[in-house]
gemmi code that builds the backbone of each chain (N, CA, C; Angstrom):
import gemmi

chains = {
    "A": [
        ("MET", (4.393, -16.767, -4.878), (4.762, -15.382, -4.071), (4.458, -15.754, -2.842)),
        ("LYS", (5.528, -14.503, -2.376), (6.117, -14.831, -1.066), (6.992, -13.685, -0.527)),
        ("VAL", (6.433, -12.619, 0.637), (7.104, -11.516, 1.324), (8.133, -11.731, 2.236)),
        ("THR", (9.402, -11.271, 2.375), (10.044, -11.537, 3.241), (10.564, -10.055, 3.562)),
        ("ALA", (9.874, -9.721, 5.407), (9.975, -8.530, 5.694), (11.397, -8.433, 6.731)),
        ("SER", (11.731, -6.873, 6.505), (13.002, -6.963, 7.561), (12.873, -5.155, 7.793)),
        ("GLN", (13.238, -4.543, 8.992), (13.851, -3.460, 9.631), (14.653, -2.597, 9.521)),
        ("SER", (14.471, -1.391, 9.282), (15.814, -0.299, 8.511), (15.354, 0.810, 9.383)),
        ("GLY", (15.561, 1.122, 10.376), (15.217, 2.713, 11.473), (13.412, 2.024, 11.758)),
        ("ASP", (12.678, 2.952, 11.555), (11.253, 3.080, 11.575), (10.856, 2.633, 10.318)),
        ("ALA", (11.392, 2.236, 9.058), (10.431, 1.766, 8.102), (10.369, 0.098, 7.577)),
        ("VAL", (9.664, -0.323, 7.807), (9.576, -1.828, 7.539), (9.878, -2.070, 5.549)),
        ("ILE", (10.789, -3.683, 6.069), (10.897, -3.451, 4.507), (10.941, -4.657, 3.478)),
        ("ALA", (9.094, -4.871, 3.124), (8.274, -5.615, 2.786), (9.025, -6.506, 0.752)),
        ("ALA", (10.073, -7.231, 0.384), (9.920, -7.341, -0.275), (9.606, -8.822, -0.603)),
        ("VAL", (9.054, -8.483, -1.907), (7.948, -9.311, -2.688), (8.804, -9.994, -3.800)),
        ("SER", (8.989, -11.633, -4.401), (8.634, -12.080, -4.875), (7.668, -13.184, -5.530)),
        ("GLY", (7.685, -13.245, -7.095), (6.801, -14.238, -7.475), (5.260, -13.597, -8.553)),
        ("ARG", (4.427, -13.880, -8.350), (3.507, -12.974, -8.978), (1.974, -12.935, -7.881)),
        ("VAL", (1.690, -11.162, -7.887), (0.360, -11.273, -7.102), (-0.629, -11.325, -7.699)),
        ("ASP", (-1.633, -11.865, -7.672), (-2.733, -11.663, -9.007), (-3.614, -12.238, -7.894)),
        ("SER", (-5.653, -12.251, -8.325), (-6.678, -12.420, -7.657), (-6.846, -14.007, -7.059)),
        ("VAL", (-5.674, -14.910, -7.062), (-5.363, -16.308, -6.604), (-5.033, -15.774, -5.196)),
        ("ASN", (-3.789, -14.593, -5.172), (-3.218, -15.322, -3.958), (-3.318, -13.585, -3.524)),
        ("ALA", (-4.108, -12.645, -3.858), (-4.023, -10.958, -2.902), (-4.361, -10.718, -1.826)),
        ("THR", (-5.490, -12.101, -1.508), (-5.519, -11.786, 0.037), (-3.981, -12.498, 0.910)),
        ("SER", (-3.523, -13.435, 0.701), (-2.234, -13.587, 1.257), (-1.346, -12.369, 1.213)),
        ("PHE", (-1.005, -11.924, 0.199), (-0.282, -10.312, -0.026), (-1.000, -9.815, 1.003)),
        ("GLU", (-1.828, -9.542, 1.373), (-2.542, -8.768, 2.231), (-1.966, -8.931, 3.487)),
        ("GLN", (-2.924, -9.962, 3.603), (-2.131, -10.831, 5.304), (-0.693, -10.167, 5.273)),
        ("GLU", (0.230, -10.599, 4.804), (1.662, -11.167, 5.096), (1.987, -9.522, 5.093)),
        ("LEU", (1.276, -8.379, 4.031), (2.285, -7.270, 4.738), (1.049, -6.411, 6.086)),
        ("SER", (0.165, -7.042, 6.584), (-0.025, -6.906, 7.936), (0.533, -7.113, 8.665)),
        ("LYS", (1.054, -8.443, 8.715), (2.159, -8.950, 9.545), (3.103, -8.094, 9.651)),
        ("ALA", (3.679, -7.607, 8.828), (5.370, -7.715, 8.372), (4.689, -5.766, 9.314)),
        ("MET", (3.431, -4.752, 9.352), (3.668, -4.144, 9.877), (3.167, -3.877, 10.923)),
        ("GLU", (2.986, -5.310, 11.748), (2.348, -5.993, 13.514), (2.909, -5.094, 14.179)),
        ("GLY", (4.287, -4.032, 13.775), (5.460, -3.468, 14.977), (4.868, -2.232, 15.552)),
        ("GLY", (3.911, -1.743, 14.445), (3.382, -0.494, 14.373), (4.111, 0.019, 13.708)),
        ("SER", (4.573, 0.386, 12.657), (5.234, 1.162, 12.178), (4.313, 1.408, 10.771)),
        ("SER", (4.438, 2.912, 10.444), (3.403, 2.762, 9.506), (4.494, 3.494, 8.365)),
        ("ARG", (5.688, 3.587, 8.140), (6.537, 3.480, 6.775), (6.780, 1.815, 6.455)),
        ("LEU", (6.141, 1.247, 5.083), (6.178, 0.285, 4.600), (6.927, 0.372, 2.872)),
        ("VAL", (8.581, 0.105, 2.893), (8.559, 0.094, 1.773), (8.489, -1.152, 1.186)),
        ("VAL", (8.257, -1.675, -0.106), (7.848, -2.547, -0.859), (9.182, -2.789, -2.159)),
        ("ASP", (9.783, -3.494, -1.702), (10.666, -3.989, -2.802), (10.344, -4.598, -3.513)),
        ("CYS", (9.831, -4.627, -4.514), (9.589, -5.217, -5.671), (11.143, -6.107, -7.164)),
        ("GLY", (11.942, -5.653, -6.571), (12.856, -6.459, -7.261), (12.762, -7.562, -7.741)),
        ("GLU", (11.932, -8.877, -7.137), (11.804, -9.806, -7.222), (10.251, -10.142, -7.744)),
        ("LEU", (9.931, -9.195, -7.565), (8.024, -9.107, -8.460), (7.600, -9.286, -9.758)),
        ("SER", (7.827, -10.455, -10.771), (7.367, -10.598, -11.743), (6.348, -9.948, -12.108)),
        ("TYR", (4.766, -9.812, -11.846), (3.725, -10.269, -11.869), (2.849, -9.343, -10.922)),
        ("ILE", (1.833, -8.564, -11.533), (0.920, -7.815, -10.280), (-0.558, -7.435, -11.774)),
        ("SER", (-1.491, -7.833, -10.446), (-2.804, -7.067, -11.395), (-3.785, -6.615, -10.827)),
        ("SER", (-4.244, -5.943, -10.842), (-5.312, -5.066, -10.349), (-5.928, -5.629, -8.743)),
        ("ALA", (-5.755, -7.437, -8.794), (-6.304, -7.506, -7.313), (-5.310, -7.015, -6.402)),
        ("GLY", (-3.872, -6.752, -7.016), (-3.100, -6.446, -6.007), (-2.564, -5.410, -5.742)),
        ("LEU", (-3.097, -4.647, -7.132), (-2.224, -3.350, -6.945), (-3.919, -2.640, -5.388)),
        ("ARG", (-4.968, -2.838, -5.131), (-6.293, -3.159, -4.513), (-5.321, -3.225, -3.015)),
        ("ILE", (-4.365, -3.748, -2.579), (-3.895, -4.896, -2.238), (-2.914, -3.331, -1.443)),
        ("LEU", (-2.153, -2.806, -2.283), (-0.848, -1.726, -2.161), (-1.946, -0.715, -1.840)),
        ("LEU", (-3.122, 0.448, -2.376), (-3.679, 1.224, -2.621), (-4.172, 1.379, -0.645)),
        ("LEU", (-5.103, 0.094, -0.522), (-5.216, 0.135, 1.093), (-3.891, 0.036, 1.925)),
        ("ALA", (-2.988, -0.205, 1.310), (-1.507, -0.015, 2.090), (-0.836, 1.296, 2.696)),
        ("VAL", (-1.114, 2.354, 1.060), (-1.069, 3.603, 1.342), (-1.679, 4.219, 2.304)),
        ("LYS", (-3.760, 3.358, 2.043), (-4.727, 4.625, 3.144), (-5.130, 4.408, 4.499)),
        ("LYS", (-4.207, 3.266, 4.614), (-3.644, 2.771, 5.561), (-2.898, 2.985, 6.277)),
        ("THR", (-1.276, 3.340, 5.839), (-0.039, 4.071, 6.352), (-0.376, 5.462, 6.606)),
        ("ARG", (-0.835, 6.045, 5.770), (-0.773, 7.702, 5.447), (-1.939, 7.979, 6.803)),
        ("ALA", (-3.009, 7.379, 7.241), (-3.390, 7.751, 7.839), (-2.952, 7.379, 9.617)),
        ("GLN", (-2.146, 7.067, 10.196), (-1.154, 6.811, 10.949), (0.115, 7.904, 10.568)),
        ("GLY", (0.085, 8.399, 9.574), (0.701, 9.853, 9.010), (2.519, 9.010, 8.297)),
        ("GLY", (2.691, 8.092, 8.218), (3.386, 7.163, 7.380), (3.559, 6.893, 5.794)),
        ("GLY", (4.092, 6.463, 5.380), (3.630, 5.685, 4.044), (4.189, 4.788, 3.107)),
        ("VAL", (3.653, 4.338, 1.729), (4.595, 3.227, 1.061), (5.543, 4.204, -0.091)),
        ("ALA", (6.114, 3.074, 0.030), (7.468, 3.824, -0.967), (7.668, 2.592, -1.919)),
        ("LEU", (7.697, 2.093, -3.197), (8.400, 0.818, -3.631), (9.413, 1.299, -4.415)),
        ("CYS", (10.468, 0.421, -3.955), (11.446, 0.573, -5.049), (12.480, -1.084, -6.022)),
        ("GLN", (13.187, -0.394, -6.697), (13.420, -1.687, -7.718), (12.486, -2.310, -8.401)),
        ("VAL", (11.316, -1.743, -9.299), (10.457, -1.948, -9.928), (10.600, -3.193, -11.093)),
        ("GLN", (10.509, -3.583, -11.672), (10.624, -3.819, -13.140), (9.901, -3.282, -13.768)),
        ("ASP", (10.690, -3.258, -15.390), (9.619, -2.772, -16.597), (8.226, -2.800, -16.419)),
        ("HIS", (8.103, -4.050, -16.952), (6.543, -3.881, -16.781), (5.881, -3.587, -16.213)),
        ("VAL", (6.005, -4.685, -15.374), (5.822, -3.554, -13.639), (5.449, -2.476, -13.252)),
        ("ARG", (6.326, -1.702, -13.884), (5.967, -0.118, -13.480), (5.545, 0.121, -14.646)),
        ("GLU", (4.922, -0.443, -16.078), (3.592, -0.083, -17.110), (2.782, 0.304, -16.164)),
        ("VAL", (2.334, -1.404, -15.710), (1.369, -1.130, -14.599), (1.162, -0.042, -13.584)),
        ("LEU", (2.218, -0.278, -13.133), (2.084, 1.214, -11.856), (1.732, 2.514, -12.476)),
        ("GLU", (2.214, 3.200, -13.960), (1.637, 4.040, -14.633), (0.589, 3.895, -14.829)),
        ("VAL", (-0.120, 2.740, -15.794), (-1.101, 3.055, -16.477), (-2.572, 2.504, -15.426)),
        ("SER", (-2.169, 2.498, -14.116), (-3.022, 2.342, -13.250), (-3.541, 4.010, -12.354)),
        ("GLY", (-2.384, 4.624, -12.379), (-2.349, 6.425, -11.949), (-1.802, 6.141, -9.900)),
        ("PHE", (-0.827, 4.102, -10.569), (-0.263, 4.568, -8.905), (1.055, 5.402, -8.947)),
        ("THR", (1.644, 5.514, -10.240), (2.741, 6.942, -9.658), (2.582, 7.641, -9.218)),
        ("ARG", (1.124, 8.145, -9.227), (0.767, 9.377, -9.133), (0.640, 9.247, -7.553)),
        ("ILE", (0.165, 8.650, -7.501), (0.144, 8.515, -4.934), (1.187, 7.906, -4.653)),
        ("MET", (1.648, 7.421, -5.237), (2.826, 5.666, -4.551), (4.381, 6.722, -4.960)),
        ("THR", (5.582, 6.481, -3.441), (6.664, 6.891, -4.246), (6.978, 6.166, -4.862)),
        ("VAL", (8.259, 5.871, -6.157), (8.777, 5.188, -6.891), (10.244, 5.288, -6.528)),
        ("ARG", (10.927, 4.421, -6.164), (12.520, 4.638, -6.212), (13.557, 3.526, -6.716)),
        ("ASP", (15.176, 3.851, -7.169), (15.099, 3.039, -7.893), (16.193, 2.299, -7.146)),
        ("THR", (16.262, 2.685, -5.701), (16.621, 1.393, -4.732), (16.005, 1.180, -3.362)),
        ("VAL", (15.954, 0.211, -2.415), (15.994, 0.269, -1.268), (16.472, 1.533, -0.092)),
        ("GLU", (17.219, 1.813, -0.451), (18.163, 3.068, 0.146), (17.158, 4.101, -0.064)),
        ("GLN", (16.915, 4.047, -1.287), (16.599, 5.837, -1.895), (14.891, 5.612, -1.182)),
        ("ALA", (14.478, 4.293, -1.108), (13.037, 4.578, -0.730), (12.874, 4.970, 0.687)),
        ("ILE", (13.696, 4.029, 1.531), (13.986, 4.560, 2.645), (13.911, 6.274, 3.230)),
        ("ASP", (14.744, 6.668, 2.404), (15.073, 8.109, 2.650), (13.949, 8.843, 1.993)),
        ("SER", (12.808, 8.119, 1.515), (12.239, 9.209, 1.062), (11.104, 9.625, 1.573)),
        ("PHE", (11.071, 9.004, 3.285), (9.963, 9.662, 3.820), (10.085, 11.050, 4.584)),
    ],
    "B": [
        ("MET", (2.030, -18.934, -41.903), (0.713, -19.918, -41.389), (0.246, -19.790, -40.259)),
        ("ASP", (-1.060, -19.842, -39.501), (-1.453, -19.556, -38.683), (-1.540, -20.681, -37.637)),
        ("VAL", (-1.509, -20.020, -36.896), (-1.000, -20.873, -35.469), (-2.347, -20.622, -34.589)),
        ("THR", (-2.742, -21.732, -34.073), (-4.095, -21.569, -33.087), (-4.219, -22.323, -31.737)),
        ("LEU", (-4.662, -21.764, -30.640), (-4.597, -22.569, -29.670), (-5.667, -22.419, -28.943)),
        ("GLY", (-7.030, -23.387, -29.005), (-8.429, -22.414, -28.011), (-8.361, -23.258, -26.964)),
        ("ILE", (-8.729, -23.079, -25.259), (-9.017, -23.889, -24.773), (-10.397, -23.706, -23.454)),
        ("ASP", (-11.428, -24.448, -23.168), (-12.688, -24.457, -22.337), (-12.008, -23.730, -21.087)),
        ("VAL", (-12.621, -22.866, -20.734), (-12.297, -22.515, -19.322), (-14.099, -22.547, -18.723)),
        ("GLY", (-13.251, -22.493, -17.340), (-14.378, -23.281, -15.598), (-14.131, -21.870, -14.964)),
        ("VAL", (-15.538, -21.919, -13.976), (-15.197, -20.827, -13.779), (-14.694, -20.498, -12.225)),
        ("ASP", (-13.914, -21.173, -11.908), (-12.958, -21.679, -10.652), (-11.978, -19.529, -10.781)),
        ("GLN", (-12.029, -19.978, -9.347), (-10.750, -18.529, -9.101), (-9.676, -18.962, -10.110)),
        ("HIS", (-9.416, -20.040, -9.743), (-8.003, -20.250, -10.355), (-8.026, -20.330, -11.851)),
        ("GLU", (-8.632, -20.473, -13.116), (-8.693, -20.547, -14.064), (-7.835, -19.604, -14.960)),
        ("PRO", (-8.206, -18.118, -14.167), (-7.815, -17.124, -14.916), (-5.644, -17.743, -15.053)),
        ("ARG", (-5.197, -18.133, -14.036), (-4.051, -18.413, -13.823), (-3.449, -19.273, -14.867)),
        ("ARG", (-4.124, -20.046, -14.751), (-3.907, -21.312, -15.904), (-4.384, -20.773, -17.125)),
        ("VAL", (-5.074, -20.032, -17.636), (-5.196, -19.821, -19.186), (-3.638, -18.728, -18.741)),
        ("VAL", (-3.669, -17.805, -18.502), (-2.289, -17.032, -18.255), (-0.739, -17.664, -18.982)),
        ("GLU", (-0.870, -19.122, -18.313), (0.173, -19.916, -18.045), (0.037, -19.988, -19.569)),
        ("VAL", (-1.423, -20.721, -19.909), (-1.105, -21.611, -21.453), (-0.811, -20.520, -22.554)),
        ("PHE", (-1.527, -19.391, -22.085), (-0.577, -18.380, -23.117), (0.448, -18.412, -22.580)),
        ("GLU", (0.742, -17.957, -22.288), (2.231, -17.611, -21.586), (3.290, -18.600, -22.795)),
        ("ARG", (3.332, -19.568, -22.399), (4.013, -21.052, -23.554), (3.711, -20.893, -24.770)),
        ("PHE", (2.622, -20.896, -25.135), (1.944, -20.759, -26.464), (2.738, -19.611, -27.064)),
        ("ALA", (2.644, -18.376, -26.554), (3.107, -17.089, -26.940), (3.946, -16.705, -27.295)),
        ("THR", (5.024, -17.332, -26.140), (6.858, -17.184, -26.254), (7.331, -18.418, -27.175)),
        ("ALA", (6.270, -19.308, -27.186), (7.036, -20.671, -27.979), (6.812, -19.941, -29.124)),
        ("ASN", (5.734, -19.127, -29.405), (6.169, -18.385, -31.306), (6.318, -17.145, -31.962)),
        ("GLY", (7.284, -17.223, -30.473), (8.144, -15.603, -30.202), (7.509, -14.532, -30.028)),
        ("VAL", (6.465, -14.184, -29.822), (5.873, -12.933, -29.219), (7.066, -12.572, -28.024)),
        ("SER", (6.902, -11.077, -28.348), (8.050, -10.206, -27.633), (7.839, -10.515, -26.351)),
        ("ASP", (8.536, -10.436, -25.413), (7.919, -10.235, -23.775), (7.248, -9.489, -23.409)),
        ("LEU", (7.453, -8.309, -23.728), (6.908, -6.879, -23.362), (4.914, -7.394, -23.716)),
        ("VAL", (4.744, -7.802, -25.149), (3.149, -8.135, -25.427), (2.925, -8.762, -24.764)),
        ("VAL", (3.648, -10.221, -24.196), (3.501, -11.133, -23.706), (3.188, -10.753, -22.254)),
        ("GLN", (3.539, -9.921, -21.445), (3.155, -9.688, -20.139), (1.857, -8.880, -20.182)),
        ("ARG", (1.775, -7.943, -21.256), (1.055, -6.879, -21.439), (-0.734, -7.704, -21.560)),
        ("PHE", (-0.347, -8.461, -22.244), (-1.415, -9.706, -22.888), (-1.927, -10.419, -21.792)),
        ("CYS", (-1.112, -11.624, -21.148), (-0.967, -11.617, -19.749), (-2.395, -11.156, -18.724)),
        ("LEU", (-1.933, -9.926, -18.510), (-2.686, -9.578, -18.120), (-3.749, -9.191, -18.087)),
        ("ALA", (-4.065, -8.753, -19.698), (-5.483, -7.828, -20.095), (-6.187, -9.535, -20.254)),
        ("LEU", (-5.527, -10.892, -20.159), (-6.250, -11.865, -20.363), (-6.884, -11.720, -18.752)),
        ("ASP", (-5.904, -11.924, -18.243), (-6.231, -12.262, -16.293), (-7.201, -11.145, -16.163)),
        ("GLU", (-7.643, -10.040, -16.520), (-8.057, -8.913, -15.812), (-9.256, -8.968, -16.430)),
        ("ILE", (-9.854, -9.893, -17.827), (-11.405, -10.041, -18.109), (-11.198, -10.830, -17.266)),
        ("LEU", (-11.062, -11.904, -17.376), (-11.569, -13.610, -17.543), (-11.581, -13.903, -15.954)),
        ("THR", (-10.622, -12.740, -15.056), (-11.459, -12.764, -13.297), (-12.265, -12.169, -12.953)),
        ("ASN", (-12.634, -10.675, -14.186), (-14.450, -9.984, -14.079), (-15.217, -11.195, -14.608)),
        ("VAL", (-14.841, -11.618, -15.669), (-16.298, -12.935, -16.506), (-16.566, -13.792, -15.235)),
        ("ILE", (-15.729, -14.644, -14.962), (-15.708, -15.658, -13.197), (-16.437, -14.955, -12.636)),
        ("SER", (-15.951, -13.777, -12.223), (-16.561, -13.165, -10.538), (-17.574, -12.908, -10.956)),
        ("TYR", (-18.084, -11.906, -11.623), (-19.591, -11.192, -11.946), (-20.675, -11.386, -13.199)),
        ("GLY", (-19.887, -12.330, -14.543), (-20.659, -12.401, -15.322), (-21.696, -13.357, -15.515)),
        ("PHE", (-21.796, -14.327, -14.759), (-22.508, -15.371, -14.209), (-23.514, -14.718, -13.337)),
        ("GLU", (-23.285, -14.151, -12.676), (-24.262, -14.091, -10.912), (-25.600, -13.807, -12.346)),
        ("LYS", (-26.920, -14.273, -11.379), (-28.515, -14.580, -12.372), (-28.653, -14.950, -13.847)),
        ("VAL", (-27.529, -16.068, -13.793), (-27.623, -16.539, -14.862), (-27.781, -17.499, -15.130)),
        ("PRO", (-29.402, -17.887, -15.355), (-29.575, -19.436, -15.663), (-28.902, -20.992, -16.555)),
        ("GLU", (-28.404, -20.151, -16.978), (-27.499, -20.966, -18.217), (-26.510, -21.479, -17.513)),
        ("GLU", (-25.590, -22.762, -18.173), (-24.533, -23.875, -17.723), (-23.747, -22.312, -17.747)),
        ("PRO", (-22.690, -22.228, -17.060), (-21.356, -21.096, -17.873), (-20.373, -21.992, -18.370)),
        ("ARG", (-20.639, -20.827, -19.298), (-19.490, -21.705, -20.961), (-18.247, -20.431, -21.210)),
        ("ILE", (-16.838, -20.517, -21.372), (-16.337, -19.429, -21.399), (-15.157, -20.543, -22.431)),
        ("ARG", (-15.110, -19.402, -23.492), (-13.834, -20.369, -23.646), (-12.666, -18.908, -24.818)),
        ("VAL", (-11.121, -19.628, -24.678), (-10.052, -18.982, -24.781), (-9.481, -19.111, -26.178)),
        ("ASP", (-9.990, -18.515, -27.393), (-8.446, -18.689, -28.187), (-7.555, -17.952, -28.606)),
        ("PHE", (-6.613, -18.423, -29.279), (-5.885, -17.687, -29.146), (-4.704, -18.184, -30.846)),
        ("GLY", (-4.105, -17.070, -31.564), (-4.411, -17.408, -32.493), (-3.091, -16.276, -33.121)),
        ("LEU", (-2.160, -16.560, -34.090), (-1.027, -16.162, -34.814), (-1.035, -15.970, -35.858)),
        ("GLY", (-0.411, -14.960, -36.970), (-0.430, -14.998, -37.949), (0.682, -13.847, -38.925)),
        ("ASP", (-0.398, -13.507, -40.183), (0.522, -12.860, -40.873), (-0.115, -11.328, -39.905)),
        ("ASP", (-1.289, -11.131, -39.282), (-2.228, -9.958, -39.153), (-1.827, -9.694, -37.879)),
        ("GLY", (-0.612, -10.397, -36.486), (-0.592, -10.574, -35.640), (-1.042, -11.522, -34.737)),
        ("LEU", (-1.104, -10.607, -33.823), (-1.377, -11.503, -32.511), (-2.682, -11.312, -31.885)),
        ("LYS", (-3.594, -11.926, -32.030), (-5.426, -12.177, -31.563), (-5.786, -13.249, -30.080)),
        ("VAL", (-6.092, -12.708, -29.679), (-6.814, -13.129, -28.484), (-8.146, -13.640, -28.317)),
        ("ARG", (-9.073, -14.167, -28.974), (-11.088, -14.505, -28.189), (-11.604, -14.861, -27.134)),
        ("ILE", (-12.020, -13.857, -26.624), (-12.671, -14.941, -24.956), (-14.337, -14.457, -25.323)),
        ("GLU", (-15.099, -15.301, -25.369), (-15.930, -15.693, -25.555), (-16.623, -16.467, -24.305)),
        ("ASP", (-18.503, -15.398, -24.176), (-18.586, -16.210, -22.630), (-19.986, -16.085, -22.576)),
        ("ASN", (-20.889, -17.343, -22.288), (-22.094, -17.214, -22.411), (-22.902, -16.301, -21.214)),
        ("GLY", (-22.863, -15.276, -20.283), (-22.614, -15.064, -19.396), (-23.874, -13.513, -19.610)),
        ("ARG", (-23.884, -12.981, -18.502), (-24.950, -11.637, -18.833), (-24.433, -10.674, -19.832)),
        ("SER", (-24.515, -10.166, -20.585), (-24.218, -9.129, -21.807), (-23.588, -8.427, -20.711)),
        ("PHE", (-22.491, -7.460, -21.268), (-21.510, -7.052, -20.759), (-20.529, -6.792, -21.606)),
        ("ASN", (-20.569, -5.456, -22.255), (-19.696, -4.607, -22.839), (-18.513, -3.642, -21.784)),
        ("PRO", (-17.477, -4.189, -21.826), (-16.178, -4.140, -21.117), (-15.766, -2.864, -21.370)),
        ("LEU", (-16.085, -2.120, -22.780), (-15.136, -1.040, -24.160), (-16.388, 0.407, -22.937)),
        ("ALA", (-17.437, -0.154, -22.778), (-18.295, 0.684, -22.786), (-19.421, 1.108, -20.896)),
        ("ASP", (-19.138, -0.833, -20.788), (-20.016, -0.685, -19.325), (-19.602, 0.038, -18.710)),
        ("ALA", (-17.624, -0.112, -18.422), (-17.248, -0.335, -17.226), (-16.829, 1.227, -16.406)),
        ("PRO", (-16.930, 1.286, -15.895), (-16.280, 2.623, -15.605), (-15.192, 2.767, -15.520)),
        ("LEU", (-14.786, 3.836, -15.768), (-13.593, 4.776, -15.958), (-12.748, 5.131, -14.666)),
        ("PRO", (-11.865, 4.909, -14.266), (-11.600, 5.332, -12.488), (-11.037, 7.004, -12.696)),
        ("ASP", (-11.220, 7.316, -11.861), (-10.976, 8.673, -11.787), (-9.281, 8.932, -11.385)),
        ("PHE", (-8.053, 9.417, -11.677), (-6.923, 9.545, -11.185), (-6.850, 10.371, -10.974)),
        ("THR", (-7.917, 11.476, -10.839), (-7.496, 13.365, -10.131), (-7.528, 13.054, -8.440)),
        ("LEU", (-8.342, 11.847, -8.219), (-9.121, 11.830, -6.750), (-8.278, 11.825, -5.825)),
        ("PRO", (-7.815, 12.207, -4.772), (-7.056, 12.031, -3.932), (-6.947, 10.529, -3.061)),
        ("VAL", (-6.190, 9.991, -2.786), (-5.114, 8.482, -2.249), (-6.700, 8.744, -1.934)),
        ("ASP", (-6.878, 9.119, -0.039), (-8.545, 8.503, 0.659), (-9.856, 8.267, 0.002)),
        ("GLU", (-10.053, 9.399, -1.566), (-11.139, 8.854, -2.096), (-11.135, 7.846, -3.414)),
        ("ARG", (-10.022, 7.763, -3.738), (-9.491, 6.787, -5.059), (-10.396, 5.207, -4.039)),
        ("PRO", (-11.557, 4.476, -5.000), (-11.884, 3.743, -4.930), (-11.748, 2.599, -4.901)),
        ("ILE", (-11.440, 0.911, -4.765), (-10.670, 0.255, -3.869), (-11.412, -0.900, -5.240)),
        ("GLY", (-10.728, -1.145, -6.496), (-10.806, -1.428, -8.097), (-11.533, -1.012, -8.659)),
        ("GLY", (-11.898, -1.475, -9.693), (-12.340, -1.011, -11.012), (-10.932, -0.450, -11.883)),
        ("LEU", (-9.881, -1.267, -11.351), (-8.447, -0.912, -12.018), (-8.923, -1.843, -13.383)),
        ("GLY", (-9.556, -2.797, -13.306), (-9.129, -4.264, -14.069), (-9.019, -3.994, -16.178)),
        ("ILE", (-10.324, -3.349, -15.752), (-11.014, -3.414, -17.436), (-10.387, -2.257, -18.027)),
        ("HIS", (-9.511, -1.431, -16.899), (-9.108, -0.102, -18.189), (-7.273, -0.596, -17.916)),
        ("LEU", (-6.863, -1.528, -17.238), (-5.034, -1.791, -17.365), (-5.806, -2.158, -18.862)),
        ("ALA", (-6.437, -3.954, -19.139), (-6.707, -4.401, -20.326), (-6.782, -3.650, -21.268)),
        ("LYS", (-8.033, -2.120, -21.257), (-7.642, -1.652, -22.269), (-6.816, -0.408, -22.718)),
        ("ASN", (-6.222, -0.256, -22.131), (-5.417, 0.249, -21.970), (-3.627, -0.400, -21.939)),
        ("LEU", (-3.801, -1.086, -22.078), (-2.254, -2.261, -22.316), (-1.850, -3.319, -23.930)),
        ("VAL", (-3.363, -3.295, -23.925), (-3.114, -3.839, -25.362), (-3.749, -2.847, -26.472)),
        ("HIS", (-3.140, -3.263, -27.572), (-3.160, -2.481, -28.676), (-4.624, -2.220, -29.672)),
        ("ASP", (-5.730, -3.191, -29.495), (-6.584, -3.114, -30.196), (-7.868, -4.029, -29.327)),
        ("ILE", (-9.202, -3.797, -28.642), (-10.078, -4.323, -27.777), (-11.316, -4.018, -28.890)),
        ("SER", (-11.970, -5.307, -29.552), (-13.261, -4.771, -29.723), (-14.497, -6.075, -29.142)),
        ("TYR", (-15.420, -5.973, -29.657), (-16.639, -6.331, -28.739), (-17.819, -6.719, -29.187)),
        ("ARG", (-18.456, -7.573, -28.931), (-19.785, -8.200, -29.799), (-20.512, -8.904, -29.404)),
        ("ARG", (-22.075, -8.478, -28.965), (-22.429, -9.056, -28.906), (-23.245, -10.426, -29.926)),
        ("ASP", (-22.998, -11.790, -29.747), (-23.533, -12.212, -30.596), (-24.636, -13.777, -30.362)),
        ("LYS", (-25.433, -14.146, -30.416), (-26.023, -15.408, -30.065), (-26.389, -15.185, -28.593)),
        ("LYS", (-26.490, -14.637, -27.857), (-26.365, -14.300, -26.366), (-25.658, -14.872, -26.013)),
        ("ARG", (-24.044, -14.481, -26.555), (-22.899, -14.550, -25.920), (-21.731, -13.566, -26.342)),
        ("ASN", (-21.167, -12.864, -24.994), (-19.507, -11.496, -25.366), (-18.545, -11.895, -25.913)),
        ("CYS", (-18.488, -11.354, -26.484), (-16.832, -11.951, -27.575), (-16.328, -10.452, -27.710)),
        ("LEU", (-15.112, -11.112, -27.135), (-14.374, -10.174, -26.680), (-12.786, -10.464, -27.742)),
        ("THR", (-12.356, -9.169, -28.297), (-11.047, -10.069, -29.108), (-10.468, -8.655, -29.409)),
        ("LEU", (-8.856, -10.130, -28.838), (-7.639, -9.035, -28.521), (-6.731, -8.959, -29.513)),
        ("THR", (-6.206, -7.748, -30.072), (-5.325, -8.104, -31.195), (-3.673, -7.082, -31.123)),
        ("GLN", (-3.514, -7.553, -31.954), (-2.129, -7.368, -31.168), (-0.889, -7.227, -33.128)),
        ("PRO", (-0.707, -6.445, -33.919), (-0.424, -6.205, -34.648), (1.049, -6.783, -34.231)),
        ("LEU", (2.079, -7.503, -35.109), (3.242, -7.922, -34.857), (4.526, -7.586, -35.672)),
    ],
}
model = gemmi.Model(1)
for chain_id, residues in chains.items():
    chain = gemmi.Chain(chain_id)
    for i, (resn, *xyz) in enumerate(residues, 1):
        res = gemmi.Residue()
        res.name, res.seqid = resn, gemmi.SeqId(i, " ")
        for name, pos in zip(("N", "CA", "C"), xyz):
            atom = gemmi.Atom()
            atom.name, atom.element = name, gemmi.Element(name[0])
            atom.pos, atom.b_iso = gemmi.Position(*pos), 0.0
            res.add_atom(atom)
        chain.add_residue(res)
    model.add_chain(chain)
structure = gemmi.Structure()
structure.add_model(model)
structure.setup_entities()
């Protein structure tokens, strides 16, 4: 798992690659926190290279949603691969998280 | 003809990932579709993570976990057996409430729900002080 962060306007884009499971969920949480250190409350998670996420990773996304919403922002996901999207749907996350096709659409969703 | 593979699993937190990788190689080599492989990997990961994290709390016995994969005319079958405390994930795991707003959603409780909903059929039995969970998928 690797997180590469960049900034676009007042949104932070965190591109996640690889697998997020119970072994590295804590590192995933730390990486996302580090990406948000600049004080932004708008987080785009680019899932284009995310091949796998288990409930341990979903927990971290839920935490990020709670944290950013408390600060008036939110989380938007984009470029989600089909089987990751299925996991998001089955776990009810598509109801509480914005999911868009492209990074630009995700940024525009805020 | 049936193809089978069995592995003993330890209680280290890295074990689910190892088992998932073994399963992935086994299923892919035997022509199981990517979609079914992905769903089973997640179910296996969630179930094993649960057993390793909670199954042996206050259990005096030496932990024993065994996973068997099988592929035959009746489809794909994965059996997970452990000698931990009696736990039927199909009946004992609380159902997540998806109507709750974000602020009230509990962090967690999703793993078993995912496993139950991504696999065609899951059955549980308690036999000789062992939990035995069988995941099946017609192919």
